[in-house]
CHARMM internal coordinates of N, CA and C (Angstrom, degrees):
IC EDIT
DIST 1 N 1 CA 1.4983
DIST 1 CA 1 C 1.4092
ANGL 1 N 1 CA 1 C 111.47
DIST 1 C 2 N 1.3246
ANGL 1 CA 1 C 2 N 119.46
DIHE 1 N 1 CA 1 C 2 N 139.09
DIST 2 N 2 CA 1.5099
ANGL 1 C 2 N 2 CA 122.82
DIHE 1 CA 1 C 2 N 2 CA 170.22
DIST 2 CA 2 C 1.5105
ANGL 2 N 2 CA 2 C 109.86
DIHE 1 C 2 N 2 CA 2 C -119.10
DIST 2 C 3 N 1.2602
ANGL 2 CA 2 C 3 N 110.87
DIHE 2 N 2 CA 2 C 3 N 130.02
DIST 3 N 3 CA 1.4710
ANGL 2 C 3 N 3 CA 113.20
DIHE 2 CA 2 C 3 N 3 CA -179.56
DIST 3 CA 3 C 1.5702
ANGL 3 N 3 CA 3 C 116.04
DIHE 2 C 3 N 3 CA 3 C -83.42
DIST 3 C 4 N 1.3386
ANGL 3 CA 3 C 4 N 115.92
DIHE 3 N 3 CA 3 C 4 N -42.85
DIST 4 N 4 CA 1.3967
ANGL 3 C 4 N 4 CA 123.91
DIHE 3 CA 3 C 4 N 4 CA -178.63
DIST 4 CA 4 C 1.4533
ANGL 4 N 4 CA 4 C 111.77
DIHE 3 C 4 N 4 CA 4 C -173.63
DIST 4 C 5 N 1.4043
ANGL 4 CA 4 C 5 N 117.45
DIHE 4 N 4 CA 4 C 5 N 103.29
DIST 5 N 5 CA 1.3994
ANGL 4 C 5 N 5 CA 123.08
DIHE 4 CA 4 C 5 N 5 CA -177.33
DIST 5 CA 5 C 1.5135
ANGL 5 N 5 CA 5 C 111.04
DIHE 4 C 5 N 5 CA 5 C -115.93
DIST 5 C 6 N 1.3193
ANGL 5 CA 5 C 6 N 121.90
DIHE 5 N 5 CA 5 C 6 N -23.46
DIST 6 N 6 CA 1.4334
ANGL 5 C 6 N 6 CA 117.98
DIHE 5 CA 5 C 6 N 6 CA -171.09
DIST 6 CA 6 C 1.5146
ANGL 6 N 6 CA 6 C 110.56
DIHE 5 C 6 N 6 CA 6 C -92.24
DIST 6 C 7 N 1.2402
ANGL 6 CA 6 C 7 N 123.44
DIHE 6 N 6 CA 6 C 7 N -17.89
DIST 7 N 7 CA 1.4775
ANGL 6 C 7 N 7 CA 122.56
DIHE 6 CA 6 C 7 N 7 CA -170.91
DIST 7 CA 7 C 1.4829
ANGL 7 N 7 CA 7 C 107.94
DIHE 6 C 7 N 7 CA 7 C -79.80
DIST 7 C 8 N 1.4289
ANGL 7 CA 7 C 8 N 113.39
DIHE 7 N 7 CA 7 C 8 N 136.64
DIST 8 N 8 CA 1.4802
ANGL 7 C 8 N 8 CA 118.02
DIHE 7 CA 7 C 8 N 8 CA 171.80
DIST 8 CA 8 C 1.5141
ANGL 8 N 8 CA 8 C 112.81
DIHE 7 C 8 N 8 CA 8 C -71.50
DIST 8 C 9 N 1.2793
ANGL 8 CA 8 C 9 N 116.97
DIHE 8 N 8 CA 8 C 9 N -40.15
DIST 9 N 9 CA 1.4672
ANGL 8 C 9 N 9 CA 126.18
DIHE 8 CA 8 C 9 N 9 CA -179.96
DIST 9 CA 9 C 1.5164
ANGL 9 N 9 CA 9 C 104.30
DIHE 8 C 9 N 9 CA 9 C -92.30
DIST 9 C 10 N 1.3957
ANGL 9 CA 9 C 10 N 117.30
DIHE 9 N 9 CA 9 C 10 N 115.55
DIST 10 N 10 CA 1.3902
ANGL 9 C 10 N 10 CA 121.47
DIHE 9 CA 9 C 10 N 10 CA 176.95
DIST 10 CA 10 C 1.4385
ANGL 10 N 10 CA 10 C 115.41
DIHE 9 C 10 N 10 CA 10 C -101.97
DIST 10 C 11 N 1.3265
ANGL 10 CA 10 C 11 N 123.58
DIHE 10 N 10 CA 10 C 11 N 136.11
DIST 11 N 11 CA 1.4768
ANGL 10 C 11 N 11 CA 116.93
DIHE 10 CA 10 C 11 N 11 CA 179.29
DIST 11 CA 11 C 1.4150
ANGL 11 N 11 CA 11 C 114.72
DIHE 10 C 11 N 11 CA 11 C -69.04
DIST 11 C 12 N 1.2864
ANGL 11 CA 11 C 12 N 117.88
DIHE 11 N 11 CA 11 C 12 N 153.83
DIST 12 N 12 CA 1.4553
ANGL 11 C 12 N 12 CA 123.33
DIHE 11 CA 11 C 12 N 12 CA -178.59
DIST 12 CA 12 C 1.4871
ANGL 12 N 12 CA 12 C 120.15
DIHE 11 C 12 N 12 CA 12 C -54.63
DIST 12 C 13 N 1.3752
ANGL 12 CA 12 C 13 N 112.29
DIHE 12 N 12 CA 12 C 13 N -25.22
DIST 13 N 13 CA 1.4683
ANGL 12 C 13 N 13 CA 118.84
DIHE 12 CA 12 C 13 N 13 CA -177.46
DIST 13 CA 13 C 1.5044
ANGL 13 N 13 CA 13 C 114.82
DIHE 12 C 13 N 13 CA 13 C -85.66
DIST 13 C 14 N 1.3353
ANGL 13 CA 13 C 14 N 117.38
DIHE 13 N 13 CA 13 C 14 N -9.23
DIST 14 N 14 CA 1.3309
ANGL 13 C 14 N 14 CA 120.83
DIHE 13 CA 13 C 14 N 14 CA -172.08
DIST 14 CA 14 C 1.4561
ANGL 14 N 14 CA 14 C 117.02
DIHE 13 C 14 N 14 CA 14 C -62.99
DIST 14 C 15 N 1.2554
ANGL 14 CA 14 C 15 N 123.88
DIHE 14 N 14 CA 14 C 15 N -44.67
DIST 15 N 15 CA 1.3373
ANGL 14 C 15 N 15 CA 127.29
DIHE 14 CA 14 C 15 N 15 CA 170.93
DIST 15 CA 15 C 1.6342
ANGL 15 N 15 CA 15 C 115.63
DIHE 14 C 15 N 15 CA 15 C -47.82
DIST 15 C 16 N 1.3118
ANGL 15 CA 15 C 16 N 113.19
DIHE 15 N 15 CA 15 C 16 N -53.54
DIST 16 N 16 CA 1.3814
ANGL 15 C 16 N 16 CA 118.95
DIHE 15 CA 15 C 16 N 16 CA 177.60
DIST 16 CA 16 C 1.5218
ANGL 16 N 16 CA 16 C 114.70
DIHE 15 C 16 N 16 CA 16 C -59.60
DIST 16 C 17 N 1.3535
ANGL 16 CA 16 C 17 N 117.37
DIHE 16 N 16 CA 16 C 17 N -36.52
DIST 17 N 17 CA 1.4829
ANGL 16 C 17 N 17 CA 121.40
DIHE 16 CA 16 C 17 N 17 CA 174.76
DIST 17 CA 17 C 1.4602
ANGL 17 N 17 CA 17 C 109.66
DIHE 16 C 17 N 17 CA 17 C -61.01
DIST 17 C 18 N 1.3174
ANGL 17 CA 17 C 18 N 119.98
DIHE 17 N 17 CA 17 C 18 N -44.05
DIST 18 N 18 CA 1.4590
ANGL 17 C 18 N 18 CA 121.53
DIHE 17 CA 17 C 18 N 18 CA 175.30
DIST 18 CA 18 C 1.5180
ANGL 18 N 18 CA 18 C 112.57
DIHE 17 C 18 N 18 CA 18 C -55.80
DIST 18 C 19 N 1.3134
ANGL 18 CA 18 C 19 N 115.89
DIHE 18 N 18 CA 18 C 19 N -41.88
DIST 19 N 19 CA 1.4879
ANGL 18 C 19 N 19 CA 119.14
DIHE 18 CA 18 C 19 N 19 CA -177.79
DIST 19 CA 19 C 1.4443
ANGL 19 N 19 CA 19 C 108.44
DIHE 18 C 19 N 19 CA 19 C -63.46
DIST 19 C 20 N 1.5533
ANGL 19 CA 19 C 20 N 117.13
DIHE 19 N 19 CA 19 C 20 N -48.72
DIST 20 N 20 CA 1.4404
ANGL 19 C 20 N 20 CA 119.03
DIHE 19 CA 19 C 20 N 20 CA -175.65
DIST 20 CA 20 C 1.5247
ANGL 20 N 20 CA 20 C 111.58
DIHE 19 C 20 N 20 CA 20 C -62.29
DIST 20 C 21 N 1.2972
ANGL 20 CA 20 C 21 N 109.56
DIHE 20 N 20 CA 20 C 21 N -36.15
DIST 21 N 21 CA 1.5659
ANGL 20 C 21 N 21 CA 112.99
DIHE 20 CA 20 C 21 N 21 CA -179.07
DIST 21 CA 21 C 1.5426
ANGL 21 N 21 CA 21 C 113.43
DIHE 20 C 21 N 21 CA 21 C -70.28
DIST 21 C 22 N 1.3385
ANGL 21 CA 21 C 22 N 113.36
DIHE 21 N 21 CA 21 C 22 N -32.09
DIST 22 N 22 CA 1.4948
ANGL 21 C 22 N 22 CA 119.92
DIHE 21 CA 21 C 22 N 22 CA 173.95
DIST 22 CA 22 C 1.5394
ANGL 22 N 22 CA 22 C 107.73
DIHE 21 C 22 N 22 CA 22 C -66.71
DIST 22 C 23 N 1.2413
ANGL 22 CA 22 C 23 N 121.14
DIHE 22 N 22 CA 22 C 23 N -43.41
DIST 23 N 23 CA 1.4616
ANGL 22 C 23 N 23 CA 123.34
DIHE 22 CA 22 C 23 N 23 CA -175.12
DIST 23 CA 23 C 1.5651
ANGL 23 N 23 CA 23 C 110.11
DIHE 22 C 23 N 23 CA 23 C -65.33
DIST 23 C 24 N 1.3202
ANGL 23 CA 23 C 24 N 115.95
DIHE 23 N 23 CA 23 C 24 N -38.78
DIST 24 N 24 CA 1.5101
ANGL 23 C 24 N 24 CA 121.55
DIHE 23 CA 23 C 24 N 24 CA 178.07
DIST 24 CA 24 C 1.5088
ANGL 24 N 24 CA 24 C 106.56
DIHE 23 C 24 N 24 CA 24 C -70.10
DIST 24 C 25 N 1.2061
ANGL 24 CA 24 C 25 N 121.20
DIHE 24 N 24 CA 24 C 25 N -42.20
DIST 25 N 25 CA 1.5562
ANGL 24 C 25 N 25 CA 127.22
DIHE 24 CA 24 C 25 N 25 CA -177.49
DIST 25 CA 25 C 1.6193
ANGL 25 N 25 CA 25 C 108.16
DIHE 24 C 25 N 25 CA 25 C -64.62
DIST 25 C 26 N 1.2962
ANGL 25 CA 25 C 26 N 112.66
DIHE 25 N 25 CA 25 C 26 N -43.97
DIST 26 N 26 CA 1.5293
ANGL 25 C 26 N 26 CA 114.65
DIHE 25 CA 25 C 26 N 26 CA 178.71
DIST 26 CA 26 C 1.5085
ANGL 26 N 26 CA 26 C 111.59
DIHE 25 C 26 N 26 CA 26 C -68.46
DIST 26 C 27 N 1.2740
ANGL 26 CA 26 C 27 N 114.19
DIHE 26 N 26 CA 26 C 27 N -38.61
DIST 27 N 27 CA 1.5833
ANGL 26 C 27 N 27 CA 118.34
DIHE 26 CA 26 C 27 N 27 CA 177.17
DIST 27 CA 27 C 1.5788
ANGL 27 N 27 CA 27 C 110.22
DIHE 26 C 27 N 27 CA 27 C -64.26
DIST 27 C 28 N 1.2164
ANGL 27 CA 27 C 28 N 119.54
DIHE 27 N 27 CA 27 C 28 N -29.68
DIST 28 N 28 CA 1.5040
ANGL 27 C 28 N 28 CA 124.36
DIHE 27 CA 27 C 28 N 28 CA -179.61
DIST 28 CA 28 C 1.4540
ANGL 28 N 28 CA 28 C 114.43
DIHE 27 C 28 N 28 CA 28 C -96.99
DIST 28 C 29 N 1.2595
ANGL 28 CA 28 C 29 N 118.89
DIHE 28 N 28 CA 28 C 29 N 3.26
DIST 29 N 29 CA 1.4197
ANGL 28 C 29 N 29 CA 121.88
DIHE 28 CA 28 C 29 N 29 CA 171.40
DIST 29 CA 29 C 1.5444
ANGL 29 N 29 CA 29 C 113.68
DIHE 28 C 29 N 29 CA 29 C 88.87
DIST 29 C 30 N 1.2856
ANGL 29 CA 29 C 30 N 115.70
DIHE 29 N 29 CA 29 C 30 N 12.69
DIST 30 N 30 CA 1.5682
ANGL 29 C 30 N 30 CA 116.65
DIHE 29 CA 29 C 30 N 30 CA 177.12
DIST 30 CA 30 C 1.3910
ANGL 30 N 30 CA 30 C 111.05
DIHE 29 C 30 N 30 CA 30 C -91.35
DIST 30 C 31 N 1.3104
ANGL 30 CA 30 C 31 N 116.13
DIHE 30 N 30 CA 30 C 31 N 73.49
DIST 31 N 31 CA 1.5062
ANGL 30 C 31 N 31 CA 124.14
DIHE 30 CA 30 C 31 N 31 CA -173.43
DIST 31 CA 31 C 1.5727
ANGL 31 N 31 CA 31 C 113.32
DIHE 30 C 31 N 31 CA 31 C -56.63
DIST 31 C 32 N 1.3365
ANGL 31 CA 31 C 32 N 120.73
DIHE 31 N 31 CA 31 C 32 N -51.14
DIST 32 N 32 CA 1.4300
ANGL 31 C 32 N 32 CA 120.21
DIHE 31 CA 31 C 32 N 32 CA -177.50
DIST 32 CA 32 C 1.5359
ANGL 32 N 32 CA 32 C 110.05
DIHE 31 C 32 N 32 CA 32 C -62.06
DIST 32 C 33 N 1.3086
ANGL 32 CA 32 C 33 N 118.05
DIHE 32 N 32 CA 32 C 33 N -42.77
DIST 33 N 33 CA 1.4889
ANGL 32 C 33 N 33 CA 116.37
DIHE 32 CA 32 C 33 N 33 CA -179.77
DIST 33 CA 33 C 1.5990
ANGL 33 N 33 CA 33 C 110.61
DIHE 32 C 33 N 33 CA 33 C -67.25
DIST 33 C 34 N 1.2918
ANGL 33 CA 33 C 34 N 115.48
DIHE 33 N 33 CA 33 C 34 N -41.53
DIST 34 N 34 CA 1.4819
ANGL 33 C 34 N 34 CA 117.73
DIHE 33 CA 33 C 34 N 34 CA -178.29
DIST 34 CA 34 C 1.5595
ANGL 34 N 34 CA 34 C 109.75
DIHE 33 C 34 N 34 CA 34 C -61.05
DIST 34 C 35 N 1.3669
ANGL 34 CA 34 C 35 N 119.14
DIHE 34 N 34 CA 34 C 35 N -39.95
DIST 35 N 35 CA 1.5015
ANGL 34 C 35 N 35 CA 123.66
DIHE 34 CA 34 C 35 N 35 CA 177.69
DIST 35 CA 35 C 1.5896
ANGL 35 N 35 CA 35 C 106.30
DIHE 34 C 35 N 35 CA 35 C -60.71
DIST 35 C 36 N 1.2452
ANGL 35 CA 35 C 36 N 115.38
DIHE 35 N 35 CA 35 C 36 N -49.61
DIST 36 N 36 CA 1.4050
ANGL 35 C 36 N 36 CA 121.09
DIHE 35 CA 35 C 36 N 36 CA -176.97
DIST 36 CA 36 C 1.5581
ANGL 36 N 36 CA 36 C 113.30
DIHE 35 C 36 N 36 CA 36 C -57.89
DIST 36 C 37 N 1.3502
ANGL 36 CA 36 C 37 N 114.95
DIHE 36 N 36 CA 36 C 37 N -44.49
DIST 37 N 37 CA 1.4196
ANGL 36 C 37 N 37 CA 120.24
DIHE 36 CA 36 C 37 N 37 CA -177.61
DIST 37 CA 37 C 1.6072
ANGL 37 N 37 CA 37 C 111.02
DIHE 36 C 37 N 37 CA 37 C -78.29
DIST 37 C 38 N 1.2953
ANGL 37 CA 37 C 38 N 119.93
DIHE 37 N 37 CA 37 C 38 N -33.52
DIST 38 N 38 CA 1.4661
ANGL 37 C 38 N 38 CA 118.76
DIHE 37 CA 37 C 38 N 38 CA 172.17
DIST 38 CA 38 C 1.5105
ANGL 38 N 38 CA 38 C 110.87
DIHE 37 C 38 N 38 CA 38 C -65.18
DIST 38 C 39 N 1.4258
ANGL 38 CA 38 C 39 N 117.16
DIHE 38 N 38 CA 38 C 39 N -37.58
DIST 39 N 39 CA 1.4718
ANGL 38 C 39 N 39 CA 112.38
DIHE 38 CA 38 C 39 N 39 CA 177.46
DIST 39 CA 39 C 1.5213
ANGL 39 N 39 CA 39 C 114.75
DIHE 38 C 39 N 39 CA 39 C -71.30
DIST 39 C 40 N 1.3720
ANGL 39 CA 39 C 40 N 119.99
DIHE 39 N 39 CA 39 C 40 N -24.51
DIST 40 N 40 CA 1.4398
ANGL 39 C 40 N 40 CA 124.38
DIHE 39 CA 39 C 40 N 40 CA 174.09
DIST 40 CA 40 C 1.4948
ANGL 40 N 40 CA 40 C 109.16
DIHE 39 C 40 N 40 CA 40 C -67.23
DIST 40 C 41 N 1.3068
ANGL 40 CA 40 C 41 N 114.55
DIHE 40 N 40 CA 40 C 41 N -43.63
DIST 41 N 41 CA 1.3673
ANGL 40 C 41 N 41 CA 122.72
DIHE 40 CA 40 C 41 N 41 CA 178.47
DIST 41 CA 41 C 1.5003
ANGL 41 N 41 CA 41 C 112.28
DIHE 40 C 41 N 41 CA 41 C -58.27
DIST 41 C 42 N 1.2757
ANGL 41 CA 41 C 42 N 120.00
DIHE 41 N 41 CA 41 C 42 N -48.82
DIST 42 N 42 CA 1.4657
ANGL 41 C 42 N 42 CA 127.62
DIHE 41 CA 41 C 42 N 42 CA -179.52
DIST 42 CA 42 C 1.5202
ANGL 42 N 42 CA 42 C 112.42
DIHE 41 C 42 N 42 CA 42 C -59.31
DIST 42 C 43 N 1.4700
ANGL 42 CA 42 C 43 N 111.06
DIHE 42 N 42 CA 42 C 43 N -42.47
DIST 43 N 43 CA 1.3823
ANGL 42 C 43 N 43 CA 120.41
DIHE 42 CA 42 C 43 N 43 CA 179.67
DIST 43 CA 43 C 1.4957
ANGL 43 N 43 CA 43 C 114.29
DIHE 42 C 43 N 43 CA 43 C -65.25
DIST 43 C 44 N 1.3505
ANGL 43 CA 43 C 44 N 113.61
DIHE 43 N 43 CA 43 C 44 N -37.98
DIST 44 N 44 CA 1.5460
ANGL 43 C 44 N 44 CA 119.81
DIHE 43 CA 43 C 44 N 44 CA -177.01
DIST 44 CA 44 C 1.3772
ANGL 44 N 44 CA 44 C 118.36
DIHE 43 C 44 N 44 CA 44 C -90.65
DIST 44 C 45 N 1.3188
ANGL 44 CA 44 C 45 N 120.59
DIHE 44 N 44 CA 44 C 45 N -25.99
DIST 45 N 45 CA 1.4978
ANGL 44 C 45 N 45 CA 130.38
DIHE 44 CA 44 C 45 N 45 CA -170.94
DIST 45 CA 45 C 1.5183
ANGL 45 N 45 CA 45 C 107.31
DIHE 44 C 45 N 45 CA 45 C -71.04
DIST 45 C 46 N 1.3321
ANGL 45 CA 45 C 46 N 108.53
DIHE 45 N 45 CA 45 C 46 N 149.33
DIST 46 N 46 CA 1.5397
ANGL 45 C 46 N 46 CA 114.99
DIHE 45 CA 45 C 46 N 46 CA 173.67
DIST 46 CA 46 C 1.4838
ANGL 46 N 46 CA 46 C 106.88
DIHE 45 C 46 N 46 CA 46 C -65.83
DIST 46 C 47 N 1.2111
ANGL 46 CA 46 C 47 N 115.11
DIHE 46 N 46 CA 46 C 47 N 155.95
DIST 47 N 47 CA 1.5287
ANGL 46 C 47 N 47 CA 121.53
DIHE 46 CA 46 C 47 N 47 CA -177.73
DIST 47 CA 47 C 1.5132
ANGL 47 N 47 CA 47 C 112.10
DIHE 46 C 47 N 47 CA 47 C -64.64
DIST 47 C 48 N 1.3547
ANGL 47 CA 47 C 48 N 116.08
DIHE 47 N 47 CA 47 C 48 N -25.94
DIST 48 N 48 CA 1.4354
ANGL 47 C 48 N 48 CA 119.39
DIHE 47 CA 47 C 48 N 48 CA 178.49
DIST 48 CA 48 C 1.4979
ANGL 48 N 48 CA 48 C 117.78
DIHE 47 C 48 N 48 CA 48 C -101.86
DIST 48 C 49 N 1.3931
ANGL 48 CA 48 C 49 N 113.54
DIHE 48 N 48 CA 48 C 49 N 22.13
DIST 49 N 49 CA 1.3000
ANGL 48 C 49 N 49 CA 118.90
DIHE 48 CA 48 C 49 N 49 CA 174.06
DIST 49 CA 49 C 1.5695
ANGL 49 N 49 CA 49 C 115.32
DIHE 48 C 49 N 49 CA 49 C -58.67
DIST 49 C 50 N 1.2548
ANGL 49 CA 49 C 50 N 123.79
DIHE 49 N 49 CA 49 C 50 N 131.99
DIST 50 N 50 CA 1.4177
ANGL 49 C 50 N 50 CA 124.59
DIHE 49 CA 49 C 50 N 50 CA -177.83
DIST 50 CA 50 C 1.5151
ANGL 50 N 50 CA 50 C 111.45
DIHE 49 C 50 N 50 CA 50 C -68.16
DIST 50 C 51 N 1.3151
ANGL 50 CA 50 C 51 N 119.95
DIHE 50 N 50 CA 50 C 51 N -11.31
DIST 51 N 51 CA 1.4522
ANGL 50 C 51 N 51 CA 125.46
DIHE 50 CA 50 C 51 N 51 CA -177.89
DIST 51 CA 51 C 1.5503
ANGL 51 N 51 CA 51 C 113.19
DIHE 50 C 51 N 51 CA 51 C -103.20
DIST 51 C 52 N 1.2577
ANGL 51 CA 51 C 52 N 117.89
DIHE 51 N 51 CA 51 C 52 N -5.24
DIST 52 N 52 CA 1.4567
ANGL 51 C 52 N 52 CA 121.03
DIHE 51 CA 51 C 52 N 52 CA -177.97
DIST 52 CA 52 C 1.5224
ANGL 52 N 52 CA 52 C 110.16
DIHE 51 C 52 N 52 CA 52 C -63.14
DIST 52 C 53 N 1.2569
ANGL 52 CA 52 C 53 N 121.73
DIHE 52 N 52 CA 52 C 53 N -50.74
DIST 53 N 53 CA 1.4344
ANGL 52 C 53 N 53 CA 121.94
DIHE 52 CA 52 C 53 N 53 CA 177.68
DIST 53 CA 53 C 1.5780
ANGL 53 N 53 CA 53 C 113.27
DIHE 52 C 53 N 53 CA 53 C -56.59
DIST 53 C 54 N 1.2808
ANGL 53 CA 53 C 54 N 114.11
DIHE 53 N 53 CA 53 C 54 N -43.03
DIST 54 N 54 CA 1.4612
ANGL 53 C 54 N 54 CA 117.50
DIHE 53 CA 53 C 54 N 54 CA 179.51
DIST 54 CA 54 C 1.5795
ANGL 54 N 54 CA 54 C 107.94
DIHE 53 C 54 N 54 CA 54 C -63.40
DIST 54 C 55 N 1.2619
ANGL 54 CA 54 C 55 N 118.89
DIHE 54 N 54 CA 54 C 55 N -45.05
DIST 55 N 55 CA 1.4780
ANGL 54 C 55 N 55 CA 119.46
DIHE 54 CA 54 C 55 N 55 CA -177.44
DIST 55 CA 55 C 1.5402
ANGL 55 N 55 CA 55 C 108.65
DIHE 54 C 55 N 55 CA 55 C -66.33
DIST 55 C 56 N 1.2874
ANGL 55 CA 55 C 56 N 121.20
DIHE 55 N 55 CA 55 C 56 N -35.98
DIST 56 N 56 CA 1.5372
ANGL 55 C 56 N 56 CA 124.07
DIHE 55 CA 55 C 56 N 56 CA 176.91
DIST 56 CA 56 C 1.5387
ANGL 56 N 56 CA 56 C 109.71
DIHE 55 C 56 N 56 CA 56 C -63.33
DIST 56 C 57 N 1.3732
ANGL 56 CA 56 C 57 N 111.97
DIHE 56 N 56 CA 56 C 57 N -45.59
DIST 57 N 57 CA 1.5424
ANGL 56 C 57 N 57 CA 113.89
DIHE 56 CA 56 C 57 N 57 CA 174.90
DIST 57 CA 57 C 1.4678
ANGL 57 N 57 CA 57 C 112.85
DIHE 56 C 57 N 57 CA 57 C -62.16
DIST 57 C 58 N 1.2880
ANGL 57 CA 57 C 58 N 118.73
DIHE 57 N 57 CA 57 C 58 N -42.16
DIST 58 N 58 CA 1.4632
ANGL 57 C 58 N 58 CA 121.15
DIHE 57 CA 57 C 58 N 58 CA -179.91
DIST 58 CA 58 C 1.4877
ANGL 58 N 58 CA 58 C 110.93
DIHE 57 C 58 N 58 CA 58 C -59.07
DIST 58 C 59 N 1.3373
ANGL 58 CA 58 C 59 N 118.05
DIHE 58 N 58 CA 58 C 59 N -41.38
DIST 59 N 59 CA 1.3946
ANGL 58 C 59 N 59 CA 122.22
DIHE 58 CA 58 C 59 N 59 CA -176.43
DIST 59 CA 59 C 1.5393
ANGL 59 N 59 CA 59 C 108.42
DIHE 58 C 59 N 59 CA 59 C -70.50
DIST 59 C 60 N 1.3642
ANGL 59 CA 59 C 60 N 123.10
DIHE 59 N 59 CA 59 C 60 N -37.03
DIST 60 N 60 CA 1.4501
ANGL 59 C 60 N 60 CA 122.31
DIHE 59 CA 59 C 60 N 60 CA 171.42
DIST 60 CA 60 C 1.5343
ANGL 60 N 60 CA 60 C 108.90
DIHE 59 C 60 N 60 CA 60 C -64.10
DIST 60 C 61 N 1.2840
ANGL 60 CA 60 C 61 N 119.62
DIHE 60 N 60 CA 60 C 61 N -40.34
DIST 61 N 61 CA 1.4148
ANGL 60 C 61 N 61 CA 121.26
DIHE 60 CA 60 C 61 N 61 CA -179.03
DIST 61 CA 61 C 1.5421
ANGL 61 N 61 CA 61 C 114.37
DIHE 60 C 61 N 61 CA 61 C -64.39
DIST 61 C 62 N 1.3627
ANGL 61 CA 61 C 62 N 117.03
DIHE 61 N 61 CA 61 C 62 N -23.08
DIST 62 N 62 CA 1.3968
ANGL 61 C 62 N 62 CA 124.20
DIHE 61 CA 61 C 62 N 62 CA -174.66
DIST 62 CA 62 C 1.5722
ANGL 62 N 62 CA 62 C 106.75
DIHE 61 C 62 N 62 CA 62 C -96.67
DIST 62 C 63 N 1.3750
ANGL 62 CA 62 C 63 N 116.32
DIHE 62 N 62 CA 62 C 63 N -4.33
DIST 63 N 63 CA 1.4969
ANGL 62 C 63 N 63 CA 118.76
DIHE 62 CA 62 C 63 N 63 CA 175.77
DIST 63 CA 63 C 1.5108
ANGL 63 N 63 CA 63 C 110.15
DIHE 62 C 63 N 63 CA 63 C 87.95
DIST 63 C 64 N 1.3895
ANGL 63 CA 63 C 64 N 121.10
DIHE 63 N 63 CA 63 C 64 N 18.99
DIST 64 N 64 CA 1.3840
ANGL 63 C 64 N 64 CA 120.41
DIHE 63 CA 63 C 64 N 64 CA -179.82
DIST 64 CA 64 C 1.5410
ANGL 64 N 64 CA 64 C 107.45
DIHE 63 C 64 N 64 CA 64 C -142.77
DIST 64 C 65 N 1.2900
ANGL 64 CA 64 C 65 N 114.69
DIHE 64 N 64 CA 64 C 65 N 78.26
DIST 65 N 65 CA 1.5114
ANGL 64 C 65 N 65 CA 116.06
DIHE 64 CA 64 C 65 N 65 CA -179.87
DIST 65 CA 65 C 1.4760
ANGL 65 N 65 CA 65 C 112.03
DIHE 64 C 65 N 65 CA 65 C -65.28
DIST 65 C 66 N 1.2754
ANGL 65 CA 65 C 66 N 118.08
DIHE 65 N 65 CA 65 C 66 N 152.00
DIST 66 N 66 CA 1.4564
ANGL 65 C 66 N 66 CA 126.97
DIHE 65 CA 65 C 66 N 66 CA -179.14
DIST 66 CA 66 C 1.4945
ANGL 66 N 66 CA 66 C 111.20
DIHE 65 C 66 N 66 CA 66 C -68.89
DIST 66 C 67 N 1.2934
ANGL 66 CA 66 C 67 N 117.90
DIHE 66 N 66 CA 66 C 67 N 119.74
DIST 67 N 67 CA 1.4969
ANGL 66 C 67 N 67 CA 118.59
DIHE 66 CA 66 C 67 N 67 CA 177.27
DIST 67 CA 67 C 1.4779
ANGL 67 N 67 CA 67 C 120.21
DIHE 66 C 67 N 67 CA 67 C -107.86
DIST 67 C 68 N 1.2667
ANGL 67 CA 67 C 68 N 112.96
DIHE 67 N 67 CA 67 C 68 N 5.28
DIST 68 N 68 CA 1.4615
ANGL 67 C 68 N 68 CA 121.31
DIHE 67 CA 67 C 68 N 68 CA 177.90
DIST 68 CA 68 C 1.5181
ANGL 68 N 68 CA 68 C 115.88
DIHE 67 C 68 N 68 CA 68 C -74.35
DIST 68 C 69 N 1.2578
ANGL 68 CA 68 C 69 N 124.18
DIHE 68 N 68 CA 68 C 69 N 168.04
DIST 69 N 69 CA 1.4499
ANGL 68 C 69 N 69 CA 124.97
DIHE 68 CA 68 C 69 N 69 CA 178.84
DIST 69 CA 69 C 1.4946
ANGL 69 N 69 CA 69 C 108.29
DIHE 68 C 69 N 69 CA 69 C -73.95
DIST 69 C 70 N 1.3018
ANGL 69 CA 69 C 70 N 119.82
DIHE 69 N 69 CA 69 C 70 N 146.18
DIST 70 N 70 CA 1.5532
ANGL 69 C 70 N 70 CA 121.26
DIHE 69 CA 69 C 70 N 70 CA 179.43
DIST 70 CA 70 C 1.4368
ANGL 70 N 70 CA 70 C 104.26
DIHE 69 C 70 N 70 CA 70 C -115.72
END
COOR INIT
IC SEED 1 N 1 CA 1 C
IC BUILD
């Protein structure tokens, strides 16, 4: 599932939507999708997001740590 990839101007809630989607996918066993959406969250979220550390820990737990620039 892709939430919004083509738009130059992204809505402020988009990062949080990726996080929530990743959480649902991880809980339902959709590992590759969860990884992709956690990574999109980290890339889009504000640096002070209260969910950033949780997403980074989830990626490590899924065996795919975030390697982008923070």
